[in-house]
VOTIVEX-392064 format. One record per residue: x, y negated, z negated of N, C-alpha, C in turn. Coordinates in pm, whole numbers, padded with zeros to 5 digits, always signed. Example, Ala and Ser with C-alpha at 12.3 -4.5 7.8 and 13.67 -1.06 7.14 Angstrom:
<atoms>
+01319+00569-00780+01230+00450-00780+01320+00330-00780/+01285+00225-00708+01367+00106-00714+01290-00003-00787/
</atoms>
This chain:
<atoms>
+04849+01685+01723+04709+01642+01734+04703+01515+01818/+04617+01514+01918+04607+01398+02006+04527+01288+01940/+04543+01165+01995+04468+01052+01942+04319+01075+01959/+04280+01139+02072+04138+01165+02099+04079+01260+01995/+04161+01364+01963+04114+01462+01864+04099+01398+01727/+04198+01314+01692+04192+01245+01563+04072+01153+01554/+04043+01084+01664+03927+00993+01666+03799+01070+01650/+03792+01188+01712+03671+01270+01702+03650+01317+01559/+03758+01359+01493+03746+01405+01355+03711+01291+01262/+03757+01170+01296+03728+01054+01213+03579+01023+01210/+03506+01057+01319+03364+01023+01329+03275+01144+01308/+03327+01249+01249+03248+01370+01228+03223+01391+01079/+03095+01413+01045+03061+01449+00908+03047+01599+00901/+03098+01657+00796+03086+01801+00775+03023+01824+00640/+02909+01890+00639+02839+01916+00513+02850+02065+00483/+02918+02097+00375+02936+02237+00337+02845+02268+00219/+02764+02371+00231+02674+02412+00125+02723+02544+00068/+02771+02542-00055+02825+02662-00118+02712+02733-00191/+02693+02860-00164+02580+02934-00218+02628+03058-00293/+02565+03085-00406+02591+03209-00478+02457+03269-00516/+02428+03387-00465+02302+03457-00491+02182+03369-00459/+02192+03296-00346+02078+03218-00299+02060+03085-00365/+02147+03044-00457+02131+02916-00526+02235+02816-00480/+02195+02690-00466+02290+02586-00429+02375+02552-00550/+02506+02559-00534+02595+02522-00643+02655+02385-00621/+02690+02355-00494+02755+02228-00468+02735+02189-00322/+02719+02062-00299+02705+02011-00163+02797+01893-00149/+02883+01892-00048+02969+01777-00030+02975+01738+00117/+02991+01608+00142+02995+01557+00278+03128+01487+00299/+03192+01515+00412+03320+01453+00442+03309+01369+00569/+03322+01239+00554+03313+01152+00670+03446+01144+00743/+03556+01149+00673+03688+01146+00734+03771+01256+00671/+03895+01269+00719+03982+01371+00662+04024+01338+00519/+04020+01210+00484+04071+01167+00354+03963+01127+00255/+03840+01095+00307+03735+01047+00218+03627+01154+00202/+03560+01150+00090+03447+01241+00069+03345+01173-00020/+03220+01208+00005+03113+01159-00081+03006+01264-00088/+02931+01273-00200+02833+01380-00214+02714+01361-00122/+02666+01472-00066+02537+01470+00003+02432+01483-00105/+02331+01403-00099+02239+01394-00212+02097+01436-00177/+02022+01468-00280+01881+01493-00260+01814+01362-00221/+01705+01374-00146+01637+01254-00097+01583+01172-00213/+01612+01045-00213+01563+00956-00317+01435+00889-00272/+01361+00833-00368+01242+00757-00335+01281+00635-00254/+01210+00615-00144+01238+00498-00061+01157+00379-00108/+01047+00406-00169+00962+00297-00218+00886+00349-00339/+00877+00269-00441+00806+00312-00561+00692+00215-00590/+00576+00268-00609+00463+00185-00647+00385+00262-00753/+00373+00204-00866+00303+00270-00976+00171+00200-01002/+00075+00279-01047-00053+00220-01085-00034+00128-01205/-00115+00027-01209-00114-00060-01327-00163+00020-01448/-00101-00005-01560-00131+00073-01680-00275+00053-01725/-00334+00162-01773-00467+00157-01831-00465+00168-01983/-00345+00161-02039-00333+00163-02185-00357+00021-02237/-00440+00010-02338-00473-00121-02395-00348-00196-02439/-00252-00122-02495-00131-00186-02546-00045-00248-02437/-00062-00203-02313+00019-00254-02202-00044-00374-02132/-00168-00405-02166-00237-00515-02100-00189-00650-02154/-00197-00750-02069-00168-00885-02114-00282-00933-02204/-00257-01037-02280-00356-01082-02378-00488-01120-02311/-00482-01193-02198-00607-01233-02134-00680-01112-02076/-00605-01006-02038-00667-00885-01987-00735-00807-02100/-00669-00801-02214-00731-00736-02331-00861-00806-02370/-00854-00939-02373-00971-01017-02410-01086-00993-02312/-01053-00989-02183-01155-00966-02079-01217-00827-02095/-01134-00728-02124-01184-00591-02138-01277-00580-02259/-01239-00641-02370-01324-00639-02490-01458-00705-02461/-01455-00818-02394-01578-00891-02362-01665-00810-02265/-01601-00749-02168-01672-00668-02068-01742-00550-02137/-01671-00482-02225-01729-00368-02296-01848-00411-02380/-01837-00528-02440-01946-00580-02522-02070-00607-02437/-02050-00664-02318-02163-00693-02228-02229-00564-02180/-02147-00464-02147-02199-00336-02100-02277-00267-02211/-02222-00268-02332-02290-00207-02448-02426-00272-02471/-02425-00404-02471-02549-00478-02495-02653-00449-02387/-02609-00443-02262-02701-00419-02151-02761-00279-02156/-02678-00180-02192-02728-00043-02198-02825-00026-02314/-02788-00075-02432-02875-00061-02548-03002-00144-02533/-02991-00257-02462-03108-00341-02441-03188-00303-02319/-03144-00197-02251-03216-00147-02133-03233-00256-02026/-03125-00332-02002-03135-00442-01904-03039-00426-01786/-02971-00312-01776-02880-00294-01662-02957-00289-01532/-03073-00223-01534-03157-00216-01415-03277-00306-01437/-03270-00427-01383-03376-00526-01404-03496-00495-01315/-03614-00515-01372-03736-00494-01294-03748-00604-01190/-03798-00567-01075-03814-00663-00967-03940-00746-00989/-03923-00876-00991-04038-00965-01008-04136-00949-00892/-04082-00915-00775-04168-00901-00658-04269-00790-00680/-04226-00678-00740-04316-00566-00762-04425-00603-00861/-04391-00681-00964-04489-00725-01061-04592-00817-00994/-04543-00903-00904-04632-00995-00833-04730-00919-00746/-04679-00815-00678-04766-00736-00591-04876-00669-00671/-04844-00626-00794-04946-00561-00877-05058-00659-00909/-05018-00783-00940-05119-00885-00972-05203-00916-00850/-05138-00926-00732-05209-00959-00609-05304-00848-00569/-05271-00725-00611-05354-00612-00572-05458-00575-00678/-05489-00669-00771-05588-00643-00876-05723-00611-00816/-05794-00514-00873-05929-00485-00824-06022-00601-00854/-06132-00609-00779-06228-00717-00800-06281-00708-00942/-06301-00822-01002-06348-00824-01139-06261-00914-01224/-06157-00976-01160-06076-01077-01228-06007-01023-01351/-06038-01085-01467-05970-01051-01591-05993-00906-01630/-06112-00856-01596-06144-00718-01630-06052-00622-01556/-06029-00655-01426-05938-00572-01345-05797-00578-01396/-05752-00699-01435-05618-00716-01487-05600-00635-01614/-05705-00630-01695-05700-00554-01820-05678-00406-01791/-05745-00354-01685-05731-00213-01648-05587-00182-01610/-05524-00270-01526-05386-00249-01483-05291-00249-01601/-05311-00345-01695-05224-00354-01811-05235-00230-01898/-05362-00178-01910-05380-00057-01988-05305+00060-01925/-05306+00067-01788-05235+00174-01719-05085+00162-01741/-05034+00037-01738-04892+00015-01758-04850+00053-01899/-04938+00026-01997-04907+00061-02135-04897+00212-02152/-04989+00284-02085-04985+00430-02092-04856+00482-02033/-04817+00427-01916-04693+00468-01852-04574+00440-01943/-04582+00322-02008-04472+00284-02097-04459+00379-02212/-04574+00421-02269-04569+00513-02382-04511+00647-02341/-04540+00690-02216-04495+00820-02171-04350+00821-02123/-04308+00708-02064-04181+00709-01994-04074+00620-02054/-04113+00518-02128-04015+00420-02173-03907+00484-02259/-03951+00571-02351-03853+00634-02438-03754+00718-02360/-03805+00792-02259-03717+00875-02177-03623+00789-02096/-03678+00678-02038-03598+00591-01954-03484+00526-02033/-03515+00479-02152-03413+00417-02235-03307+00519-02272/-03351+00640-02305-03255+00744-02344-03162+00778-02229/-03222+00785-02106-03140+00814-01988-03037+00705-01967/-03078+00579-01988-02986+00469-01965-02874+00469-02068/-02905+00512-02189-02800+00520-02292-02699+00629-02257/-02743+00730-02182-02654+00837-02140-02589+00806-02005/-02600+00684-01961-02550+00645-01830-02400+00672-01817/-02362+00732-01706-02220+00759-01682-02184+00727-01539/-02057+00710-01514-02006+00682-01380-01882+00767-01359/-01886+00853-01255-01776+00945-01224-01739+01031-01345/-01844+01072-01418-01823+01161-01530-01779+01094-01659/-01774+00960-01660-01732+00885-01778-01852+00810-01835/-01882+00830-01964-01992+00759-02028-01964+00609-02029/-02063+00531-01988-02044+00386-01983-02081+00315-02112/-02129+00390-02210-02163+00329-02338-02036+00325-02423/-01975+00207-02438-01846+00199-02508-01844+00260-02647/-01955+00247-02720-01958+00298-02858-01950+00450-02864/-01971+00517-02750-01957+00663-02748-01810+00705-02750/-01722+00611-02717-01579+00638-02728-01520+00730-02624/-01582+00739-02506-01524+00820-02398-01386+00762-02363/-01283+00847-02361-01147+00796-02340-01127+00741-02198/-01221+00766-02108-01207+00713-01972-01274+00578-01952/-01343+00527-02054-01420+00404-02037-01330+00286-01998/-01214+00272-02061-01124+00161-02028-01077+00171-01884/-01047+00293-01840-00998+00313-01703-01102+00268-01601/-01226+00310-01622-01333+00275-01527-01362+00126-01529/-01376+00069-01646-01410-00074-01654-01296-00162-01604/-01172-00119-01624-01058-00195-01574-01056-00199-01421/-01109-00097-01358-01117-00097-01211-01206-00212-01164/-01317-00232-01229-01408-00342-01191-01347-00477-01227/-01280-00484-01341-01217-00609-01381-01106-00648-01285/-01023-00553-01246-00913-00585-01155-00964-00623-01017/-01074-00560-00976-01132-00594-00846-01186-00736-00845/-01212-00792-00963-01265-00928-00972-01172-01019-01052/-01042-00987-01047-00939-01072-01108-00969-01104-01255/-01024-01006-01325-01052-01016-01469-01153-01128-01503/-01238-01159-01406-01350-01250-01432-01466-01164-01480/-01495-01170-01608-01586-01076-01672-01726-01078-01611/-01782-01196-01593-01918-01204-01540-01927-01145-01400/-01825-01171-01316-01826-01117-01181-01809-00965-01182/-01724-00916-01271-01705-00770-01283-01833-00704-01332/-01903-00769-01425-02028-00716-01478-02135-00709-01369/-02145-00813-01288-02243-00813-01179-02207-00706-01075/-02079-00688-01052-02035-00584-00957-02073-00445-01008/-02052-00421-01138-02090-00293-01197-02239-00270-01186/-02319-00373-01214-02465-00360-01205-02507-00326-01063/-02448-00396-00965-02485-00368-00825-02445-00226-00785/-02330-00182-00832-02285-00046-00801-02381+00058-00860/-02420+00038-00985-02511+00133-01049-02647+00133-00981/-02693+00015-00942-02820+00006-00871-02812+00078-00737/-02701+00055-00663-02681+00120-00533-02676+00271-00549/-02605+00319-00650-02594+00463-00671-02730+00525-00705/-02810+00450-00780-02942+00500-00818-03033+00507-00696/-03032+00401-00615-03118+00396-00497-03076+00501-00393/-02944+00522-00379-02893+00615-00279-02879+00758-00332/-02912+00776-00462-02902+00909-00524-02760+00967-00507/-02660+00884-00534-02521+00924-00517-02478+01029-00619/-02537+01025-00739-02496+01119-00843-02527+01264-00808/-02615+01286-00713-02648+01423-00672-02598+01454-00531/-02516+01365-00474-02476+01382-00334-02387+01504-00312/-02313+01545-00415-02224+01661-00399-02301+01791-00386/-02429+01788-00417-02512+01908-00402-02567+01921-00261/-02548+01820-00178-02601+01821-00042-02508+01894+00053/-02564+01947+00161-02488+02022+00261-02480+01938+00389/-02358+01896+00423-02339+01815+00544-02282+01896+00660/-02277+02027+00646-02226+02110+00753-02074+02102+00764/-02021+02162+00870-01876+02170+00887-01824+02089+01006/-01910+02017+01074-01868+01945+01195-01757+01844+01169/-01759+01782+01051-01664+01674+01023-01555+01715+00925/-01539+01844+00901-01438+01890+00806-01298+01844+00845/-01268+01841+00975-01134+01801+01019-01116+01651+01024/-01222+01575+00996-01214+01429+01002-01166+01367+00871/-01177+01442+00762-01135+01389+00631-01101+01507+00540/-00979+01506+00489-00937+01616+00402-00821+01572+00314/-00797+01649+00208-00684+01626+00118-00570+01720+00155/-00446+01670+00139-00332+01756+00168-00209+01703+00095/-00171+01766-00016-00049+01732-00086-00062+01614-00180/+00051+01576-00237+00057+01463-00331+00173+01373-00292/+00165+01246-00334+00273+01152-00303+00376+01152-00414/+00471+01058-00408+00581+01054-00503+00535+01020-00645/+00418+00958-00658+00368+00919-00789+00257+01010-00840/+00232+01120-00768+00132+01216-00812-00008+01192-00759/-00026+01090-00672-00158+01067-00614-00190+01176-00511/-00312+01223-00512-00356+01312-00405-00358+01232-00275/-00314+01296-00166-00309+01228-00037-00430+01270+00046/-00507+01171+00090-00630+01196+00165-00612+01146+00308/-00648+01230+00404-00630+01196+00545-00766+01172+00611/-00775+01060+00684-00892+01030+00766-00847+01033+00912/-00899+01126+00990-00853+01149+01127-00957+01094+01226/-00933+00973+01274-01030+00907+01361-01033+00964+01502/-00927+01034+01542-00925+01094+01675-01030+01201+01694/-01084+01253+01584-01191+01353+01592-01309+01299+01671/-01330+01166+01663-01448+01107+01728-01425+01069+01873/-01311+01113+01929-01283+01084+02070-01375+01166+02161/-01416+01283+02114-01508+01365+02193-01648+01306+02196/-01709+01304+02312-01840+01240+02328-01948+01309+02245/-01940+01442+02236-02044+01516+02162-02044+01480+02014/-01926+01484+01951-01919+01453+01808-01944+01304+01785/-01905+01221+01881-01929+01077+01867-02079+01048+01864/-02153+01105+01957-02297+01082+01962-02366+01143+01841/-02315+01256+01796-02376+01323+01680-02357+01240+01553/-02248+01161+01549-02218+01081+01431-02272+00939+01439/-02273+00881+01560-02308+00738+01573-02415+00709+01677/-02475+00814+01735-02565+00796+01849-02694+00721+01821/-02734+00712+01695-02856+00640+01660-02840+00582+01520/-02931+00494+01484-02926+00433+01351-02937+00540+01243/-03024+00637+01265-03042+00744+01167-02916+00827+01152/-02847+00855+01265-02724+00933+01259-02612+00855+01191/-02609+00724+01212-02508+00643+01145-02530+00641+00994/-02658+00636+00954-02689+00641+00811-02643+00773+00750/-02663+00881+00824-02621+01012+00776-02467+01019+00770/-02401+00958+00869-02255+00954+00869-02203+00878+00747/-02264+00765+00716-02223+00686+00600-02244+00764+00471/-02352+00840+00468-02377+00921+00349-02271+01031+00337/-02234+01089+00450-02127+01190+00448-01998+01128+00397/-01970+01003+00437-01848+00936+00393-01850+00914+00242/-01964+00883+00186-01978+00870+00041-01958+01006-00026/-02010+01110+00038-01993+01247-00013-01845+01283-00023/-01769+01253+00083-01626+01281+00085-01554+01203-00025/-01589+01076-00040-01525+00992-00142-01553+01046-00282/-01678+01084-00307-01713+01140-00438-01639+01271-00464/-01622+01350-00360-01551+01478-00374-01405+01453-00408/-01345+01354-00344-01206+01322-00372-01189+01267-00513/-01285+01188-00558-01277+01129-00692-01280+01237-00799/-01341+01350-00769-01343+01461-00865-01203+01509-00901/-01106+01480-00814-00968+01523-00836-00890+01426-00925/-00947+01310-00953-00876+01208-01030-00882+01238-01180/-00785+01182-01250-00779+01194-01395-00810+01056-01453/-00938+01031-01481-00981+00899-01526-00960+00883-01676/-00835+00890-01715-00796+00871-01854-00671+00786-01857/-00647+00711-01966-00524+00632-01974-00401+00722-01952/-00314+00679-01862-00196+00759-01831-00217+00858-01720/-00342+00882-01680-00371+00976-01572-00360+00911-01435/-00355+00994-01332-00353+00943-01194-00498+00915-01155/-00534+00788-01149-00675+00752-01132-00704+00686-00998/-00617+00707-00899-00645+00656-00766-00582+00748-00663/-00613+00725-00536-00571+00812-00426-00479+00738-00331/-00401+00813-00255-00328+00756-00142-00406+00796-00017/-00440+00699+00065-00522+00725+00182-00444+00702+00311/-00445+00803+00398-00380+00793+00529-00488+00789+00635/-00485+00685+00718-00583+00670+00826-00511+00686+00960/-00533+00799+01025-00467+00827+01153-00556+00777+01267/-00507+00675+01337-00586+00614+01445-00551+00668+01583/-00472+00774+01589-00437+00833+01718-00562+00880+01789/-00578+00839+01915-00693+00874+01999-00826+00824+01944/-00820+00730+01849-00944+00673+01796-01018+00597+01905/-01150+00613+01917-01226+00533+02015-01199+00384+01994/-01180+00312+02102-01143+00171+02095-01258+00080+02057/-01231-00050+02052-01331-00148+02009-01450-00160+02103/-01438-00105+02223-01552-00110+02316-01667-00021+02267/-01635+00075+02181-01737+00163+02122-01795+00091+02000/-01897+00013+02021-01949-00072+01913-02007+00007+01796/-02057+00129+01824-02121+00207+01718-02022+00243+01607/-01903+00286+01646-01804+00322+01544-01750+00196+01476/-01748+00085+01550-01704-00041+01490-01801-00086+01382/-01930-00072+01409-02033-00108+01311-02023-00017+01188/-02007+00113+01214-01996+00210+01104-01872+00183+01020/-01762+00147+01085-01638+00116+01012-01657-00003+00920/-01723-00107+00972-01751-00225+00889-01835-00189+00767/-01933-00101+00790-02020-00060+00680-01944+00023+00577/-01855+00111+00624-01775+00192+00533-01687+00104+00446/-01620+00007+00511-01532-00084+00438-01611-00158+00330/-01731-00202+00365-01814-00275+00269-01855-00186+00152/-01898-00064+00182-01942+00029+00078-01828+00063-00017/-01712+00094+00039-01598+00135-00045-01547+00018-00129/-01541-00100-00070-01490-00215-00143-01586-00259-00254/-01716-00247-00229-01815-00293-00326-01846-00191-00435/-01829-00063-00405-01877+00039-00498-01771+00138-00547/-01650+00131-00492-01543+00220-00536-01416+00138-00560/-01421+00043-00654-01307-00046-00676-01184+00028-00728/-01069-00011-00676-00939+00039-00725-00927+00191-00721/-00994+00253-00625-00982+00398-00611-00869+00436-00516/-00815+00339-00444-00708+00365-00348-00583+00289-00389/-00473+00362-00410-00346+00300-00448-00281+00233-00327/-00282+00304-00214-00232+00251-00088-00321+00301+00025/-00340+00215+00125-00420+00250+00243-00327+00240+00363/-00276+00353+00410-00176+00353+00516-00241+00387+00650/-00223+00300+00747-00276+00321+00882-00160+00361+00972/-00170+00478+01034-00062+00528+01119-00111+00547+01262/-00014+00558+01355-00046+00569+01498-00138+00456+01541/-00106+00337+01493-00191+00221+01515-00177+00171+01660/-00288+00163+01733-00285+00111+01870-00283-00042+01870/-00258-00102+01985-00245-00247+01992-00373-00319+01954/-00489-00257+01984-00616-00327+01959-00650-00332+01809/-00580-00252+01727-00610-00252+01584-00592-00391+01524/-00489-00462+01570-00458-00592+01510-00571-00692+01534/-00635-00682+01649-00749-00770+01677-00868-00733+01588/-00891-00602+01571-01001-00556+01486-00975-00594+01341/-00851-00581+01298-00815-00615+01161-00837-00764+01134/-00812-00845+01235-00833-00990+01220-00981-01020+01198/-01068-00940+01262-01213-00960+01245-01259-00914+01106/-01198-00807+01056-01238-00753+00926-01179-00834+00810/-01064-00894+00834-00988-00959+00728-01069-01056+00642/-01154-01141+00700-01229-01236+00616-01322-01170+00515/-01357-01042+00540-01451-00972+00452-01380-00888+00346/-01246-00891+00349-01169-00813+00253-01110-00903+00146/-01105-00854+00024-01041-00931-00082-00889-00926-00062/-00820-01022-00118-00676-01025-00106-00613-00902-00170/-00673-00856-00277-00621-00737-00345-00634-00613-00255/-00745-00604-00184-00764-00492-00091-00661-00498+00021/-00643-00617+00078-00549-00633+00190-00405-00605+00147/-00374-00632+00021-00236-00610-00026-00199-00463-00030/-00299-00375-00023-00274-00231-00028-00261-00169+00110/-00277-00249+00215-00269-00199+00352-00123-00187+00397/-00092-00075+00460+00037-00052+00523+00009-00005+00665/+00078-00062+00764+00051-00031+00904+00176+00023+00971/+00160+00132+01050+00273+00193+01119+00236+00228+01263/+00316+00180+01358+00299+00219+01498+00345+00363+01515/+00312+00428+01627+00344+00571+01646+00490+00607+01623/+00582+00522+01664+00725+00555+01650+00773+00547+01506/+00694+00491+01416+00737+00469+01277+00657+00553+01177/+00583+00652+01222+00494+00727+01133+00571+00798+01022/+00666+00884+01059+00740+00959+00957+00820+00866+00867/+00884+00768+00928+00964+00672+00852+00880+00598+00748/+00755+00568+00783+00665+00499+00690+00614+00594+00582/+00568+00711+00621+00512+00805+00524+00613+00848+00420/+00739+00865+00462+00840+00915+00369+00872+00814+00260/+00833+00689+00278+00850+00590+00173+00762+00620+00053/+00651+00688+00080+00553+00711-00026+00533+00860-00059/+00564+00948+00036+00537+01091+00020+00666+01169+00043/+00699+01266-00045+00817+01350-00020+00801+01424+00113/+00910+01443+00186+00901+01504+00318+00844+01646+00312/+00866+01714+00198+00811+01849+00185+00660+01848+00164/+00601+01731+00138+00456+01717+00122+00392+01651+00245/+00472+01614+00343+00419+01553+00466+00395+01664+00568/+00275+01674+00625+00247+01780+00724+00343+01773+00842/+00371+01889+00899+00468+01897+01007+00426+01815+01128/+00296+01798+01150+00252+01719+01265+00279+01570+01247/+00320+01530+01126+00361+01391+01102+00511+01381+01074/+00585+01485+01112+00730+01482+01099+00783+01538+00970/+00696+01593+00885+00739+01646+00757+00766+01796+00762/+00787+01855+00644+00819+01997+00634+00700+02084+00596/+00586+02025+00563+00474+02103+00511+00397+02172+00622/+00382+02304+00607+00309+02385+00704+00201+02463+00632/+00091+02484+00701-00019+02560+00643+00023+02706+00622/-00016+02760+00507+00013+02901+00477+00160+02935+00500/+00248+02852+00446+00391+02866+00466+00445+02982+00382/+00475+03094+00446+00525+03211+00373+00675+03200+00346/+00746+03115+00420+00891+03103+00403+00927+03023+00279/+00860+02909+00260+00895+02820+00149+00787+02812+00043/+00681+02891+00057+00572+02885-00039+00622+02924-00177/+00599+02833-00273+00638+02861-00411+00787+02851-00436/+00863+02813-00332+01007+02803-00348+01046+02660-00384/+01144+02647-00471+01192+02516-00512+01322+02484-00437/+01310+02467-00305+01426+02438-00221+01446+02287-00215/+01559+02242-00268+01587+02099-00272+01606+02044-00132/+01544+01930-00105+01564+01860+00021+01683+01766+00004/+01782+01779+00091+01899+01694+00087+01901+01599+00206/+01978+01495+00194+01981+01392+00297+02124+01346+00322/+02152+01315+00447+02278+01251+00479+02252+01142+00582/+02335+01041+00579+02325+00930+00674+02423+00956+00788/+02372+00960+00909+02453+00986+01028+02477+00854+01100/+02602+00808+01096+02636+00680+01156+02619+00681+01307/+02608+00565+01366+02598+00553+01511+02722+00613+01576/+02701+00691+01682+02812+00749+01756+02887+00857+01682/+02824+00921+01584+02893+01025+01506+02819+01158+01512/+02885+01261+01460+02828+01396+01460+02830+01451+01317/+02726+01523+01281+02720+01589+01150+02702+01738+01169/+02770+01817+01088+02749+01961+01088+02708+02004+00949/+02601+02079+00941+02550+02131+00813+02574+02281+00813/+02650+02329+00717+02684+02470+00709+02605+02539+00599/+02539+02648+00635+02464+02728+00539+02530+02865+00532/+02611+02890+00430+02682+03017+00421+02589+03136+00399/+02618+03244+00467+02550+03371+00447+02655+03468+00397/+02672+03472+00265+02784+03547+00207+02766+03698+00215/+02641+03741+00229+02613+03885+00237+02541+03915+00368/+02567+04031+00422+02500+04073+00546+02357+04118+00515/+02271+04106+00614+02135+04158+00602+02034+04067+00538/+02067+03939+00523+01972+03843+00467+01907+03760+00579/+01796+03699+00545+01728+03611+00641+01740+03468+00592/+01797+03383+00673+01812+03241+00640+01702+03162+00711/+01640+03072+00637+01536+02987+00695+01569+02842+00661/+01550+02751+00757+01582+02611+00732+01484+02517+00802/+01471+02400+00743+01396+02289+00802+01493+02174+00818/+01483+02102+00927+01567+01984+00947+01488+01879+01024/+01504+01754+00986+01438+01643+01055+01533+01525+01057/+01528+01450+01165+01607+01328+01179+01510+01214+01206/+01509+01115+01118+01417+01002+01139+01456+00928+01266/+01362+00920+01360+01390+00854+01486+01449+00946+01592/+01493+01064+01553+01557+01161+01642+01643+01094+01749/+01613+01116+01878+01698+01068+01988+01843+01111+01965/+01858+01242+01939+01990+01299+01914+02001+01431+01991/+02123+01485+01994+02144+01620+02046+02158+01714+01927/+02107+01837+01943+02102+01928+01829+02127+02070+01877/+02202+02148+01797+02221+02290+01827+02238+02369+01698/+02217+02501+01707+02229+02591+01593+02312+02713+01636/+02402+02757+01550+02482+02874+01581+02521+02946+01453/+02549+03076+01468+02597+03156+01356+02743+03194+01382/+02829+03161+01287+02973+03189+01301+03011+03295+01198/+03049+03416+01243+03088+03522+01149+03219+03489+01079/+03237+03543+00959+03363+03527+00888+03476+03606+00953/+03441+03721+01013+03539+03805+01080+03581+03737+01211/+03709+03703+01221+03757+03634+01340+03745+03718+01466/+03729+03845+01451+03716+03931+01568+03573+03938+01621/+03477+03882+01547+03338+03884+01591+03307+03760+01675/+03194+03767+01744+03156+03658+01833+03055+03564+01765/+03065+03436+01798+02968+03337+01753+02835+03362+01824/+02726+03355+01749+02593+03375+01805+02524+03240+01821/+02476+03211+01942+02401+03088+01965+02257+03109+01920/+02219+03045+01813+02082+03056+01763+01989+02967+01845/+02034+02846+01872+01960+02751+01956+02061+02666+02030/+02058+02669+02162+02159+02595+02239+02135+02445+02232/+02234+02370+02274+02228+02224+02266+02108+02172+02344/+02033+02080+02278+01919+02019+02346+01900+01877+02295/+01850+01792+02383+01818+01655+02347+01681+01655+02279/+01670+01581+02169+01544+01577+02096+01495+01433+02092/+01374+01411+02143+01318+01276+02153+01259+01227+02023/+01218+01102+02023+01171+01036+01901+01038+01091+01850/+00963+01160+01935+00832+01211+01894+00839+01353+01839/+00960+01408+01833+00977+01546+01785+00947+01557+01636/+00882+01667+01597+00858+01693+01456+00974+01769+01395/+00963+01800+01268+01069+01874+01199+01089+02010+01265/+01213+02056+01266+01247+02185+01326+01256+02291+01217/+01191+02404+01240+01198+02520+01150+01256+02636+01230/+01354+02705+01173+01407+02823+01240+01455+02922+01135/+01473+03048+01177+01522+03153+01088+01628+03236+01161/+01712+03301+01083+01815+03387+01142+01849+03497+01042/+01852+03622+01092+01893+03736+01008+02037+03772+01044/+02124+03764+00947+02266+03791+00973+02300+03938+00951/+02368+03995+01045+02410+04135+01033+02549+04148+00973/+02615+04034+00951+02746+04033+00887+02763+03900+00814/+02861+03893+00726+02885+03770+00651+02930+03659+00746/+02891+03539+00714+02929+03426+00799+02858+03300+00753/+02822+03216+00849+02751+03092+00816+02677+03042+00937/+02562+02982+00910+02485+02913+01014+02529+02768+01015/+02557+02715+01133+02600+02576+01147+02497+02500+01230/+02444+02395+01170+02351+02305+01240+02430+02180+01278/+02430+02145+01404+02507+02031+01452+02415+01924+01509/+02429+01801+01458+02349+01688+01505+02445+01582+01559/+02428+01547+01686+02513+01447+01748+02433+01321+01775/+02471+01214+01709+02401+01086+01724+02480+00995+01819/+02441+00992+01944+02511+00909+02043+02450+00770+02055/+02346+00743+01975+02282+00612+01982+02364+00509+01905/+02321+00384+01913+02392+00277+01843+02326+00243+01709/+02242+00334+01660+02175+00314+01531+02203+00433+01440/+02221+00407+01313+02241+00517+01219+02110+00594+01202/+02122+00719+01165+02006+00806+01149+02006+00869+01010/+01889+00900+00961+01874+00973+00835+01839+01117+00867/+01923+01207+00818+01901+01350+00841+01856+01413+00710/+01744+01485+00714+01694+01555+00596+01681+01703+00626/+01718+01785+00530+01716+01928+00555+01697+02005+00423/+01652+02127+00437+01646+02221+00325+01661+02361+00382/+01690+02456+00298+01705+02593+00347+01668+02691+00236/+01648+02814+00276+01615+02921+00183+01680+03050+00232/+01742+03124+00143+01800+03253+00179+01715+03363+00116/+01654+03443+00199+01567+03550+00151+01640+03684+00168/+01661+03751+00057+01727+03880+00063+01628+03985+00109/+01667+04057+00213+01579+04160+00267+01592+04289+00187/+01480+04357+00172+01483+04484+00097+01560+04588+00178/+01636+04675+00111+01713+04777+00183+01621+04875+00254/
</atoms>
């Protein structure tokens, strides 16, 4: 054996996957001829858990604040004071008294008394039944979600009870004026369906919501959404509709997943020169921060252009520190690397470098473990997927964070007299490449070998999974 050959073997990783009846039994990786270490399933790169909503887990000052907050809410609902009458409206009634002085005032008061007799009882009853996101706000009713909802307002105001109470009152007033409780019954059409949608869950069970700003790059949809003040108002209402729809997926109970992971894709987003979308964005931020506290666990911005940082600097003074602490920013080259910290690669859409594909018939309902290996700088890895029986179809997904590697696929028969089949010839894969999916039907026993050559001076993370589907005779 030559020194060159020995050096090559020293820098080659070989991953052998032993399979019996389609199940993984053992996976091992060999970095050198003498050393070995297990190839492992992908671990969490970053863990972030929601703060507990169980009373027993709260700190003493938090418990005290929650008890006080519940008492104030109970008193306000029973006393019918959550929605305060506007003094201005009362003044206008007095100013608009009919001629006749005291006699006219007496007529108005008599009318108000009649209205009170007819409506006051109903109004008070409605207020006692007041709810928010399906949770009764009257603490004495004992709705198990009450602590979860009220803690959202408390945390948004650093457990300052009076400030949290005022925030709740303003939110309820805003919802009443904007008729938010019935917004899900409205029809906003399908024009913006691709601009905001849910897809998958993250590592902590949060539903992942995507906001695709590139949708507004087209002039027609841009004008339809922001072309006038009336259209912007309708757009903002649609945004509230989407938020309310997403909240329906939450479990607003202690121990439940009560917030969302939000992905904001800024690829092809209209720039800051488009003032209409900038104004609408400011309004959205204000509405969500003021009326939907603690509904977002993380706010991840991906494909961020250079001008975002200037815009963020303008918005920053209007954001609370707690809101800003949830922001994560990723430039285009770091999208997959960032998302995988929070979302399993099998739940990341393929257009963002993950394995998830729409209507995936190959891996749908399959529990195929995703494995990972670290590929050192200047080294090569081979992943072997044995096909112990002829006539099966092998399917695999593979992704390399950062790519910039050479990659090939081949089938090597067990019979030494048979020829190796090139499934995919050697090709250079750039950093913008998404995950690779391929299939192969073997006509004889053998193995598929995936080869990744990392000639760069940086180590790479390789993630892969596979499935063996037995074909019917």
